[in-house]
C-alpha positions in Angstrom: 31.6 -5.2 74.9 33.2 -6.5 71.7 29.8 -7.6 70.4 28.3 -4.2 71.1 31.2 -2.5 69.2 30.7 -4.8 66.2 27.0 -4.1 66.1 27.6 -0.3 66.1 30.3 -0.7 63.3 27.8 -2.7 61.2 25.2 0.0 61.6 27.6 2.8 60.7 28.7 0.9 57.6 25.1 0.4 56.6 24.5 4.1 57.0 27.4 4.9 54.7 26.2 2.6 52.0 22.7 4.2 52.1 19.2 2.9 52.5 19.3 1.0 49.2 19.3 1.4 45.5 16.5 0.8 43.0 12.8 1.3 43.7 10.6 1.2 46.7 10.0 -2.5 47.3 12.7 -3.5 44.8 15.9 -2.6 46.6 14.7 0.3 48.7 12.7 0.0 52.0 10.8 2.9 53.5 9.8 1.9 57.0 11.7 -1.3 57.9 11.5 -2.4 60.7 7.9 -1.0 60.9 7.7 -1.5 64.7 10.7 0.8 65.2 9.6 3.4 62.7 6.2 3.6 64.3 7.8 4.4 67.6 9.8 7.3 66.1 6.9 8.6 64.0 4.6 8.5 67.0 6.8 11.0 68.9 8.4 13.0 66.1 5.8 15.7 66.4 6.5 16.3 70.1 7.9 19.6 71.4 11.4 18.8 72.8 13.6 20.9 75.1 15.7 21.9 72.0 12.7 22.6 69.7 12.3 26.2 68.5 9.2 28.3 68.0 8.8 30.2 64.7 8.1 33.9 64.7 6.9 36.4 62.0 10.4 37.4 61.1 11.4 33.8 60.4 10.0 33.5 57.0 6.3 34.6 56.8 6.1 33.3 53.2 3.3 34.6 51.1 1.9 36.6 54.0 1.5 33.5 56.2 2.5 34.0 59.8 4.8 31.3 61.3 4.3 32.5 64.8 3.8 29.7 67.3 4.9 26.9 64.9 7.2 24.4 66.6 10.2 23.2 64.6 12.6 20.5 65.5 15.8 20.0 63.5 17.8 16.8 63.1 20.5 17.8 65.6 17.8 18.2 68.2 16.4 14.7 67.6 20.0 13.3 67.7 20.8 14.9 71.1 17.7 15.2 73.2 17.7 12.8 76.1 13.9 12.5 76.6 13.4 11.8 72.9 16.2 9.2 72.6 15.2 7.3 75.8 11.5 7.4 75.0 12.3 6.0 71.5 14.6 3.4 72.9 12.1 2.1 75.4 9.3 2.0 72.8 11.6 0.1 70.4 12.6 -2.4 73.1 9.0 -3.2 74.0 7.5 -3.4 70.5 10.4 -5.0 68.6 11.2 -7.8 71.0 12.0 -10.4 68.4 14.1 -8.1 66.3 17.9 -8.8 66.2 19.9 -6.1 67.9 22.0 -5.3 64.9 18.9 -4.4 62.9 17.7 -2.1 65.7 21.2 -0.5 65.8 21.0 0.0 62.1 17.6 1.6 62.3 18.9 3.8 65.1 22.0 5.0 63.3 20.2 5.8 60.1 16.8 7.2 61.2 16.9 8.7 64.7 17.8 12.2 63.4 15.5 11.9 60.4 15.6 10.8 56.8 17.9 13.5 55.3 20.8 12.4 53.1 23.2 14.3 55.3 22.3 14.5 59.0 24.1 14.2 62.4 24.6 10.8 64.0 22.7 10.2 67.3 24.9 11.1 70.3 24.5 7.6 71.6 23.7 4.1 70.4 20.4 2.4 70.9 21.8 0.1 73.7 23.4 3.1 75.4 20.2 5.0 75.4 18.3 2.0 76.7 20.8 1.5 79.5 20.2 5.0 80.8 16.6 4.2 81.6 16.1 3.2 85.2 12.9 1.3 85.6 9.7 1.4 83.6 8.6 5.0 82.6 5.4 6.2 84.2 4.6 9.2 82.0 2.4 8.6 78.9 2.8 10.5 75.6 -0.5 10.8 73.6 0.5 12.6 70.4 0.5 16.2 71.5 2.4 18.4 73.9 5.9 18.4 75.2 8.2 15.5 75.7 10.6 16.4 78.5 11.0 13.1 80.2 11.3 9.4 79.3 7.7 8.4 78.5 5.6 5.5 77.4 4.0 5.7 73.9 0.3 5.0 74.0 -0.8 1.9 72.3 -3.3 3.8 70.1 -0.8 6.3 69.0 1.8 3.6 68.2 -0.7 1.5 66.2 -1.9 4.5 64.2 1.7 5.2 63.2 2.4 1.6 62.5 -0.7 1.3 60.4 0.2 4.5 58.5 3.8 3.4 57.7 3.0 -0.2 56.7 0.0 0.6 54.5 1.8 3.5 52.8 4.9 1.5 52.1 2.8 -1.3 50.7 1.0 1.2 48.4 4.3 2.6 47.3 5.8 -0.8 46.6 2.7 -1.9 44.8 2.7 1.1 42.5 6.3 0.6 41.6 5.3 -2.9 40.7 2.6 -1.5 38.5 5.1 0.7 36.8 7.3 -2.2 36.1 4.4 -4.1 34.6 3.8 -1.2 32.1 7.5 -0.9 31.2 8.3 -4.6 30.9 5.1 -5.4 29.0 6.0 -2.6 26.6 9.2 -4.5 25.8 8.0 -8.1 26.1 4.8 -8.0 24.2 6.4 -6.8 20.9 9.0 -9.6 21.2 6.4 -12.2 22.1 4.0 -11.2 19.3 7.0 -11.3 16.8 7.9 -14.8 17.8 4.4 -16.0 16.7 5.7 -15.9 13.1 7.7 -19.1 13.9 4.5 -21.0 14.8 3.6 -23.1 11.8 0.1 -21.9 11.2 -1.3 -22.7 7.7 -0.3 -19.9 5.3 -3.9 -19.3 4.2 -5.0 -18.9 7.8 -2.3 -16.5 8.6 -3.1 -14.5 5.4 -6.8 -14.2 6.3 -6.1 -13.3 9.9 -3.7 -10.5 8.9 -6.1 -9.2 6.3 -9.0 -9.1 8.8 -7.3 -8.3 12.2 -3.8 -6.8 11.7 -3.5 -4.9 8.4 -6.6 -2.8 7.8 -7.1 0.6 9.5 -9.2 0.6 12.7 -11.9 2.6 11.0 -12.3 3.6 7.4 -9.7 3.1 4.7 -6.9 5.5 5.6 -3.8 4.8 7.7 -1.0 6.5 6.0 -3.2 9.4 4.9 -3.9 11.7 7.9 -7.4 11.8 9.3 -9.3 14.1 11.8 -8.8 17.2 9.6 -5.3 16.0 8.8 -3.8 16.2 12.3 -3.4 12.5 13.1 -3.0 9.0 11.8 -5.5 6.2 12.1 -3.8 3.2 13.6 -4.1 -0.2 11.9 -6.1 -2.8 13.8 -3.1 -4.6 15.0 -1.5 -1.4 16.2 -4.8 -0.4 17.8 -4.9 -3.6 19.8 -1.5 -2.7 21.3 -2.5 0.9 21.9 -5.8 -0.4 23.5 -3.7 -2.6 25.8 -1.8 0.5 27.1 -5.0 2.5 27.6 -6.6 -0.4 29.5 -3.6 -1.4 31.6 -2.9 2.2 32.6 -6.6 2.8 33.4 -6.8 -0.3 35.5 -3.6 0.2 37.4 -4.5 3.8 38.1 -7.8 2.7 39.7 -7.3 -0.5 41.7 -6.0 -1.7 45.1 -6.1 1.5 47.1 -6.1 1.0 50.9 -7.2 3.5 53.5 -5.2 3.5 56.7 -7.6 3.8 59.6 -6.3 5.0 62.0 -3.4 7.0 60.6 -1.2 9.8 61.9 -0.9 11.8 58.7 -4.6 12.7 58.1 -6.5 11.5 61.2 -10.2 11.0 60.3 -9.7 12.5 56.8 -10.1 9.8 54.3 -10.5 12.2 51.4 -7.0 13.7 51.8 -5.5 10.2 52.3 -7.0 8.9 49.1 -6.2 12.0 47.1 -2.6 11.5 48.2 -2.5 7.9 47.1 -4.3 8.5 43.8 -2.1 11.5 42.9 1.1 9.6 43.8 0.0 6.6 41.7 -0.8 8.8 38.7 2.6 10.5 38.9 4.5 7.2 39.2 2.7 5.6 36.3 3.4 8.7 34.2 7.1 8.3 35.0 6.9 4.6 34.2 5.5 5.3 30.7 8.2 7.8 29.8 11.0 5.2 29.2 8.8 3.6 26.6 8.1 7.0 25.0 11.9 7.5 24.5 12.6 3.9 23.6 9.9 3.8 20.8 11.0 7.1 19.4 14.7 6.1 18.9 16.3 5.2 15.6 18.5 2.8 17.6 15.5 1.2 19.4 16.7 -2.3 20.4 13.2 -3.6 19.7 13.7 -2.8 16.0 16.4 -5.5 16.1 14.6 -8.2 18.1 11.1 -7.9 16.6 9.6 -7.6 13.2 7.8 -4.4 13.9 8.5 -1.3 11.8 9.9 2.0 13.0 6.6 3.7 11.9 4.6 1.4 14.2 6.8 2.2 17.2 6.6 6.0 16.4 2.8 5.8 16.3 2.6 3.9 19.6 5.2 6.4 21.0 2.7 9.3 20.5 -0.2 7.4 22.1 1.9 6.5 25.2 3.1 10.1 25.4 -0.6 11.1 25.5 -1.3 8.7 28.3 1.7 9.9 30.3 0.6 13.5 29.8 -2.9 12.9 31.0 -1.6 11.2 34.1 0.8 14.1 34.8 -2.0 16.6 34.4 -4.3 14.7 36.8 -1.4 14.3 39.3 -0.9 18.1 39.3 -4.6 19.0 39.5 -5.3 16.7 42.4 -2.3 18.0 44.5 -3.2 21.5 43.6 -6.7 21.0 44.9 -5.5 19.4 48.1 -3.0 22.3 48.8 -5.6 24.9 48.1 -8.1 23.3 50.4 -5.4 22.9 53.1 -4.4 26.5 52.8 -0.8 25.6 52.0 -0.7 26.4 48.3 0.9 29.8 48.7 3.8 28.2 50.7 4.2 25.0 48.6 4.1 26.8 45.3 7.3 28.6 46.1 9.2 25.4 46.7 11.6 24.3 43.9 10.0 20.9 43.6 6.7 22.5 42.9 7.7 24.7 40.0 10.0 22.1 38.4 6.9 19.8 38.5 4.9 22.5 36.8 7.6 22.9 34.2 7.5 19.2 33.4 3.7 19.0 33.1 3.5 22.1 31.0 6.2 20.7 28.7 4.2 17.6 28.2 1.1 19.6 27.5 2.6 22.0 24.9 4.3 19.1 23.1 1.0 17.9 21.6 -0.3 20.9 19.7 3.2 21.5 18.4 3.6 17.9 17.1 0.5 17.5 14.9 1.1 16.4 11.4 0.6 19.7 9.5 3.3 21.3 11.7 5.6 18.3 11.5 5.5 18.3 7.7 5.5 22.0 6.9 8.3 23.1 9.2 10.0 19.8 10.0 13.3 21.3 10.9 11.8 23.7 13.4 9.6 21.0 14.8 12.6 18.7 15.3 14.6 21.3 17.2 11.5 22.3 19.3 10.7 18.7 20.1 14.2 18.0 21.4 14.3 21.2 23.4 11.0 20.5 25.1 11.9 16.9 25.7 15.0 18.0 27.6 13.0 20.4 29.6 10.5 17.7 30.5 13.2 15.3 31.7 14.9 18.1 33.7 11.6 19.1 35.2 10.8 15.5 36.2 14.2 14.9 37.7 14.5 18.0 39.7 10.9 17.7 40.9 11.9 14.5 42.6 15.3 15.5 43.8 14.1 18.7 45.4 11.3 16.9 47.2 12.8 13.6 48.2 16.5 14.0 47.4 17.5 10.4 46.3 15.8 8.6 49.1 13.1 6.6 47.4 14.3 6.0 43.8 11.5 7.8 42.0 14.2 9.4 39.9 15.3 6.0 38.6 12.5 6.1 36.0 13.9 9.4 34.6 17.5 8.1 34.7 16.3 5.2 32.5 14.9 7.8 30.1 18.2 9.6 30.0 20.1 6.3 29.4 17.8 5.3 26.5 18.2 8.7 24.9 21.9 8.7 25.4 22.2 5.2 23.9 20.4 6.4 20.8 22.4 9.6 20.4 25.8 7.8 21.0 25.0 5.2 18.4 24.0 8.0 15.9 27.4 9.6 16.4 29.2 6.3 15.9 27.3 5.7 12.7 28.3 9.1 11.5 31.9 8.6 12.4 32.0 5.4 10.5 32.1 7.2 7.2 33.3 10.7 8.1 32.7 13.7 5.9 32.0 12.7 2.3 31.3 14.7 -0.9 27.9 14.3 -2.5 27.5 14.8 -6.2 24.1 16.3 -7.0 22.5 15.9 -10.5 19.1 17.4 -11.4 16.9 14.7 -12.9 14.1 17.1 -13.7 12.5 20.1 -11.9 11.1 17.7 -9.3 13.9 15.2 -8.5 17.6 15.2 -7.9 20.0 12.3 -7.8 22.5 12.4 -4.9 25.5 10.2 -5.2 28.0 9.6 -2.4 31.1 7.6 -3.4 33.3 5.6 -1.0 30.4 4.5 1.2 29.0 1.0 1.5 25.4 0.8 2.9 21.9 -0.4 2.2 18.4 0.2 3.5 17.9 3.7 4.9 20.4 6.4 5.6 20.0 9.8 7.3 21.8 12.5 5.5 23.3 15.7 7.1 24.3 18.6 4.9 26.2 20.9 7.3 27.0 23.6 4.8 23.4 23.9 3.5 22.1 25.4 6.7 23.4 26.8 10.0 21.3 24.1 11.7 24.0 21.4 11.3 22.0 18.9 13.3 19.2 18.7 10.7 18.9 15.4 8.9 16.4 13.5 6.8 15.9 9.7 6.0 16.3 8.5 2.5 16.1 5.0 0.9 19.4 3.9 -0.7 18.8 3.1 -4.4 22.1 1.4 -5.0 25.3 0.4 -3.2 27.5 0.3 -6.3 28.1 3.2 -8.7 28.0 2.5 -12.4 30.9 3.9 -14.4 30.2 6.6 -16.9 30.8 4.3 -19.9 28.4 1.7 -18.7 25.7 4.3 -18.1 26.1 5.6 -21.7 26.0 2.0 -23.1 22.9 1.1 -21.2 21.3 4.4 -22.3 22.1 3.6 -25.9 20.6 0.1 -25.6 17.3 1.3 -24.1 17.0 4.3 -26.4 13.9 3.7 -28.5 12.7 0.9 -26.2 10.7 3.0 -23.8 8.0 1.1 -22.0 4.5 1.0 -23.6 2.0 2.4 -21.1 -1.2 0.5 -20.6 -4.4 1.9 -19.1 -6.8 0.1 -16.8 -9.1 -0.9 -19.6 -6.6 -2.6 -21.9 -3.9 -3.5 -19.4 -4.5 -7.2 -19.7 -4.3 -7.2 -23.6 -1.2 -5.1 -23.7 0.5 -6.7 -20.7 3.0 -8.5 -22.8 4.1 -5.4 -24.7 4.4 -3.4 -21.5 6.9 -5.8 -20.0 10.6 -5.2 -20.5 13.1 -8.1 -20.6 16.6 -6.8 -20.8 19.4 -9.4 -20.6 22.7 -8.0 -19.7 25.1 -8.1 -22.7 28.8 -8.0 -22.6 28.7 -4.5 -24.1 27.1 -3.3 -20.9 30.2 -4.2 -18.9 32.4 -1.3 -18.1 36.2 -1.4 -18.5 36.4 0.2 -15.1 35.5 -2.0 -12.1 32.4 -0.9 -10.2 33.0 1.9 -7.6 31.6 1.5 -4.1 29.1 4.2 -3.3 25.4 4.9 -2.6 22.8 6.7 -4.6 19.6 8.5 -3.5 16.8 10.1 -5.4 15.3 13.0 -3.5 12.2 14.9 -4.3 12.9 18.7 -3.9 10.0 19.9 -1.9 10.5 22.6 0.8 13.1 23.3 3.4 16.5 21.5 3.2 15.7 19.3 0.2 14.7 22.3 -2.0 18.1 23.9 -1.5 19.9 20.8 -2.8 18.9 21.6 -6.4 21.1 24.7 -6.3 24.3 22.7 -5.7 26.4 20.4 -7.8 28.6 19.1 -5.0 28.2 19.4 -1.2 29.8 18.0 1.9 27.6 15.3 3.5 27.6 13.2 6.6 26.0 9.7 6.2 24.3 8.0 9.2 23.8 4.6 7.8 23.2 1.1 9.0 19.5 1.2 9.2 17.8 -1.7 7.4 14.5 -1.2 5.5 13.1 -4.0 7.7 14.0 -5.3 11.1 16.7 -8.0 10.8 14.2 -10.6 12.1 11.5 -9.5 9.7 10.3 -12.3 7.5 12.1 -11.8 4.2 10.0 -11.0 1.1 12.3 -13.5 -0.7 10.5 -16.3 1.2 7.5 -16.1 -1.1 7.9 -17.6 -4.6 6.4 -14.5 -6.2 7.1 -10.9 -5.4 4.7 -8.2 -6.6 6.1 -4.7 -6.0 3.8 -1.6 -6.4 5.5 1.7 -6.4 4.5 5.3 -6.7 7.0 7.9 -7.8 10.3 7.9 -6.0 8.9 5.2 -3.7 10.3 2.7 -6.1 13.7 3.2 -4.5 12.7 1.4 -1.4 11.6 -1.6 -3.4 14.7 -2.0 -5.7 16.8 -4.1 -3.3 14.0 -6.6 -2.8 13.3 -6.8 -6.5 17.0 -7.3 -7.3 17.6 -10.0 -4.7 14.4 -12.0 -5.1 15.2 -15.5 -6.4 11.8 -16.3 -7.8 9.4 -14.4 -10.0 9.2 -10.7 -9.4 7.3 -8.0 -11.1 7.2 -4.2 -10.6 4.1 -2.1 -11.2 5.3 1.5 -11.1 3.2 4.6 -11.5 5.2 7.8 -12.0 4.6 11.3 -13.2 8.2 11.9 -14.2 9.5 10.2 -17.4 12.9 11.7 -16.5 13.0 9.8 -13.2 12.1 6.5 -14.9 14.8 7.0 -17.5 17.4 7.9 -14.9 16.7 4.8 -12.8 16.7 2.6 -15.9 20.0 4.0 -17.1 21.5 3.2 -13.7 20.8 -0.5 -14.4 18.7 -0.9 -11.3 15.9 -2.5 -13.2 17.8 -5.0 -15.2 16.1 -8.4 -15.4 13.0 -6.9 -13.6 9.7 -7.7 -15.2 7.8 -4.4 -15.0 4.7 -2.5 -16.0 4.9 1.3 -16.0 2.2 3.9 -15.7 3.7 7.2 -16.6 1.4 10.1 -16.1 -1.6 7.8 -15.7 -3.3 6.3 -12.7 -2.6 2.6 -11.9 -5.7 0.4 -11.4 -4.6 -1.2 -8.1 -7.6 -3.5 -7.9 -6.9 -5.0 -11.4 -3.3 -5.6 -10.4 -4.0 -7.3 -7.2 -7.0 -9.4 -8.4 -4.8 -10.7 -11.2 -1.7 -11.4 -9.2 -3.3 -12.8 -6.0 -4.9 -15.7 -8.0 -1.6 -17.6 -7.9 -1.7 -20.9 -6.2 1.7 -20.3 -4.6 2.4 -17.6 -1.9 2.7 -14.0 -3.1 4.4 -11.2 -1.3 3.0 -7.8 -2.1 5.3 -4.8 -1.4 4.2 -1.2 -1.8 5.9 2.1 -1.4 4.7 5.4 -2.6 2.3 8.3 -1.8 0.0 7.9 1.2 -3.0 7.4 -1.0 -1.4 4.6 -2.9 -0.3 2.8 0.2 -3.8 3.1 1.7 -5.5 1.9 -1.5 -3.2 -1.2 -1.8 -3.8 -2.0 1.8 -7.6 -1.8 1.4 -7.8 -3.7 -1.8 -5.4 -6.4 -0.6 -7.5 -7.0 2.5 -10.7 -7.1 0.4 -9.3 -9.6 -2.1 -7.9 -11.9 0.6 -11.1 -11.8 2.6 -13.2 -12.7 -0.4 -10.8 -15.2 -1.9 -10.6 -18.8 -1.1 -7.3 -20.0 0.3 -5.3 -17.0 -0.9 -1.7 -17.2 0.3 -0.2 -13.7 0.5 1.6 -11.3 2.6 1.6 -7.5 2.5 4.6 -5.3 3.3 4.1 -1.5 3.2 7.2 0.7 3.2 5.7 3.6 5.0 7.4 6.9 5.6 4.3 8.8 6.9 5.7 9.4 10.4 
């Protein structure tokens, strides 16, 4: 008696703790023990003494009559003697080697059904079994009433057993497939990044990157939009990673399906069974891709700190994985729509909350694409950003409620969406923390010319890239834009005047492509720092930005002299584990316009030879940056108002016997030209040792 009480107590405690946490096959079981679940499933469709029959006034949804439909609620299952005793006898004969406590656990949790809240059975498994006197003689064969203790036919039990075990195996397998996609999306970037520690010969590495990694997949444009200006062509290295996701999703969507024959859900109907499995698989894999979509899009993506991949690379892959997830969601919806229409149940199912929340999520994914093409992103960036966030929230809400309304929290499908929420929350919380670090500051705005302004924020220490918020410039206080930090120390007024006096009359001579080699020496500035350049005031901590006044928020800056600003800083130009450009003995920096700002820290900190090739239309911008002292001791060649001959520059500089690091930042066309010429020179050269770093902001 004491043992019996203990077993019942264990079963009740297990019921309180729930069926498990995690995913099906990874913390959650569906039909364990299968021998017992098969017994219940075999008789769950029987008409019991407490079952009710539907009538026309009981719902008649969408004009469908419910007259004659038998319905059995959980309380009926939990109290009907014939059901309880038939189930107990079936379990006792088909689960002979199962420990009693496991059977009691099954009984307590599942006799009434699988709802999150349901009545307990009126008696335990052993109590129901003890009420049976002798072997039952009646036989239940899947249809009709169950009004006495009966035997469950072997064929019926096996069909239920086959259905449960195969379906659970399929569900567990697809969760494993989802984990493969998610984990590989994290592990592969880390593993590939670790290859830089393998001591391959520098010349081999250079040629491999120039042939396999750096060039665009097709053509010569990567930063410049292609396909009528609506998309970016991935580089070959990026394309390999994207191809992996396309292949792995395609393969995992197509393999290892198993038909349950016989089965109790769709007897003799293999088409409906396979449609169910395929649609479920596609929906699950779509969910599994979504955490990567959110992870790759974040500024605080942890992979940016543990790999040497750029933010622009992750953003590009983010869009491709989003496309894969969208296609899977569309197919999931279409297949189930076809099944329900052919079954004649569409009118009823489409009124269910799970249905329309699923439609909301799918439509959200679909409309995201045409509204995210490059022309829209660039012309109305602020509106795009707000729309993108709003639709993303709608997608997550739709996915979550689609699962909860259909399955409650039984099978863990919502875990994938909760992971998305956690990733997004992590990114947003860290953004706020970065903002709070500096608080509200005042930005001093100085017009450099009609095209550029200089924004100076004192009292802030930062480097790399910062996102600036101007809450009084627009009612959309959440709007922000990324800018490269030109300097982390503000020069005093006196030092700026003295430097300006020194460089007055010493403007760079500009060489064209035909006589650049002859005039190279005269086009180079060597400016040692004299004592007169030292200010009486100690340097003031602060950061400086140069912003091109285009449209939207940046265009309104030119009308202000001072403005409150929030600085979200702490984002390095390169990942912390990125191989430093300082490793190469020679640094060649190629800049276009205000893109020079992203290269200044590397030029200033390089211990070996460094040279800047800078093409700029604005003499005023060149003068302002030189006055700031940012180009002291920098060997440079300027092309003001003239086109730089990139091929001449690279063919000349890449002939060095030592390793050369080439950095470029500027307009899209310049970045693409440097990438193309660099790859050609390396491929044709013999033993060239070089590395290319492109500071790209064409997101």
